[in-house]
N, C-alpha and C positions, 0 to 999 in steps of 0.2 A: 473288089476295087474300092478304094476309099477316096472320098473327096472332102476337103476341108475348106469351107467358105467363111469369110468374116464380113461383118458389117453390111449384111444384105437386108434391106427393108422387107418386113413382112406386113403388108398393108392390111390384110384381112384380120390380123391379130392386133393391129395398132401397136406394134412393138418392133424390136430389132432382133434379127437372127444373128447372134454373135459367133456361132460356130455350128458346123454341120459335119457329121461323120456318116459315111455310108460304107457298110461292109457286110458281106455275107447275108444279104436280105434285110439287114437292119438299117434304119435311118434314125440318127440321133440329132435333135435340134436343141441348141442352147438359146432360150428365148428371154430377152429382157423386155418386159411389158411396159408400154408407155401410156396405157389407159388409166385414167384416174377418176372415173365416175363412180360414186358410191352406190348408185342404184343399179339393179341388174340390167344389162343390155344383151341383145340377141333377139331371136335365137340363132345359133349356129349349129352345124351338124358335123359330128366326127366322121372322118373319111378313112379311118384305119384302126387296127388294133394297137392301142397305145398305152404305155405306162408313163405317167407324169410324176416327176419328182421335183420338189420345190427346194431351191438352194438359198433363197433370200426373200425377205418380205412375206406378205400374206395376202390372201384374197378369198372371196366366196365364189363358189361355182355351183350352179344347179345342173345336174345331169339326170335326164329323164325324170325331172321333178324332185329328185333327191338333193337336198342342200348340203354341200360339203365345205368345210373350212380348210383351206390348203395353206400350210406353213412349212418351215424347213424340217419338221420332225416326221414328215410323211409325204403322201401323194395319193393318187387315185388312178383308176383304170377307165379307159374309154373303149367302146366297141363301135364298129361302123354303123352310122345312122343315129347314134345317140344325140338327142337334142340337148344343147347346153347353153347356159347363160352365165355371165360373169359379172361380178361387182367388186369394187375396191373400197371398202369402208375405212381402211386404215391407210389409204394413199397409194401412190403409184411406185414403180421401180422394182416390183417383184421379179424374180428370176427363176425360171423353171427349166428342167430338162425333159423333153418329150422323146420317148423311145418308141419308135414304131417297129413292130416285128411281124413276121409272117403269121397267118392265122393259126396254123397248127402249133407253132411254138407258143403262142399266146394261150391256146386251149390247153396244152399240156401243163402249163404252170398255173393258170388263173381261172379256168372254168371248173365247175363242179359244185356239189351241194353246199360246200363251206365257203364258196367264193364271196368276197365282199368288195364293193367298189372302192371305198377309202381304206387306206392302210397306214400304219406307222412303221418307221424303220429305226434300227438301232444306230448308235453313233458310229459303229464300225462299218455298217452298210452305207451310211451317209458319206463317210470318208472314201469308201470304195467308189462311190458315185463320182465324187469330186476328182479322185485320182484318175478315173477313166478320162475325164475331160482334159486333165493336165497331160496325160499320156498322148492324147490326140494333138494337143498344142505342141508337144515335143516332136511330133512327127513319127510316132511309133508305127511299126508295120501292121498291116491288117490282121495278121495272125494274133498278135498280142491284143489288139483292140477287140477282136471277136471273142477271144477267151475271156477278157475282162468283162465284156457285155454279158456273156453267159453266166459268169460267176455273180455279177451284180443282180441279174434277173432271178437267179436261184435264191439269192438272199432276200430279195423283195418278195418273192413268192412265199417264202417261209414266214414273212411278216403279215400277209393278208389274213383277214379274219380276226385280227387282234384288236381292232379299233374299238369294238363294243363287246363287252362281256358282262355277264350277270345282269341282263336286261330286266327291268321291272315287268311284272305281269301286265299291268295296265298300260295301254298304248299312250294315254294322255300323260301319265307320269314319265314314261320313257321319252316322250317328245319334250317335256319340260326339262328333263335332265340333259337331253341333247342340246337344247338351247342354252342352258347354263354353261355347259362345257364350251360351246362355240363362242359365247360371250366372253368367257374367261380367256380363251385362246386369242380372241381379237384384242383384248386389253394387253396381254403379254406380247403381242406382235408389235407393240409400240416402240420397241427398241430398248436400249440400255436403261433409260429412265424408268420405263414400265417394269423391266426386270428387277429394278431395285425396290419395288413396292413390297411392303410387308404382307403377310397372309391376311391380316386384318384389313389393311387398306384395299387389297385386291378383292376380298369378299364384299366389302362395302360398295365397291364400284359396280359389282355385278348383282347386288341385291340379295346376298345370301349370308348366312353365318359362316365363320371360318370352318367349323366342324362339318356343316352340311356340304359346303363347297369341296372340302378335302375328300369326304366320303364319296360324293357323287362323281367327282373327277376320277377317282381311282376305279369306281365301279364301271364307268363308261369307257375309259381309255385303257384300263389295265396297268396304269403306272401312277405313281404319286405326283402331286403337284411339285414337290421339291425336285424330283428327278426330271420332270418335264421342263421346269424352269432352268435347271442346269443344262439340259439338252439345248435349249434355245441360246443360252449364254455361250456354250461351246460352239454351236453353229455360227453365232455371230463372230467369234474369234476366228474360226476357220475361214469364214468369208473374208474377213479383213486381211488375214494372211494370204489368202488366194489372190486378193487384189493388190498385194504388194506392201501392206502395212509393215512397218518396222517397230521394234520396241515392245517386247512382251510385257514389260512393267506397265507401260501406258495402256496396253490392251487389258491387262488385269484390272487396273483402276477403272477403266471405262465400263467394263462389264461387271463391276461390283465384287470381284474376287478380293479376298483379304490381302493377298500379295501375289507375286509371280509364282511362288511355290504352290500356292493354292490353285492357281490356274493350271499349273503343270500337272498337279495330282488329278484335278477334275478332268482335264483333257485326256490324260492317260486312262482314267477310269471309263470314259465314254467312248473312246476311239481305239484304245490299245497303244497309242503313241503319245510321246511328249511333244509340245509345240515345236521344238527345234526340228524334230524328225518330220512333223507335218509339213513344215516349210519346205523341206527337201522333196517330199512326195508330191507337193503341189506346184513345184517350180516349173516354169515353162521350158527350162533346159535341163538336160540330164546332168 
């Protein structure tokens, strides 16, 4: 059985529940957060096995003492009883999808010696995530939504464990590298203007040399700063399209692409689709 609810207040999260899907033991909540305090607030406690994916904006979350930076290139895992706190150093308005699933399905995909709480997702997985919500808005039948959820969670599971690679041997160095990456992500979360910074300007803002920043970012995240920046730009365009924005030329200019053709090439490279096809995939009507 599937239930779709819109515009329901979620007081304990100080946000708005824009959409809910219930099917085959899954509950999917589309949350628009209205909290804007830059310092950590809480604690709160997770009450289910949950996969959280970020669609827009960025925020900090502490889960069981581990500090995570959440932005549209990834997400994190929650288990029942996890103590968590949240902060919004870059402002309010972030939007996330919370996927709650049965314990055994969670364990099959996300538990084990290589399990990691934060994870990154590819552009293709991110588009699959957004297309799931668009399918729910279109009123797709439970069979399709359940199948889409399984495919999405399989893709997310394949991404876990990739957030940190080649960790330095010294814990203090690893912590410093982690802070540098989080600081860099926080700057780039500032929107189109921040995404237009040069590497030198970005490095200066986070107190590192361009070479050191580039090397550390790749070592910690497994991806280059260039690709990460392009991922954020494509995510921004996808969100604008999802919200009904028209004019790919204007979006290309806003997100710093050389022209519409450059946007098209980058979008296809990161998602497997050109923007015009993305518009159809994310449309509220078939």
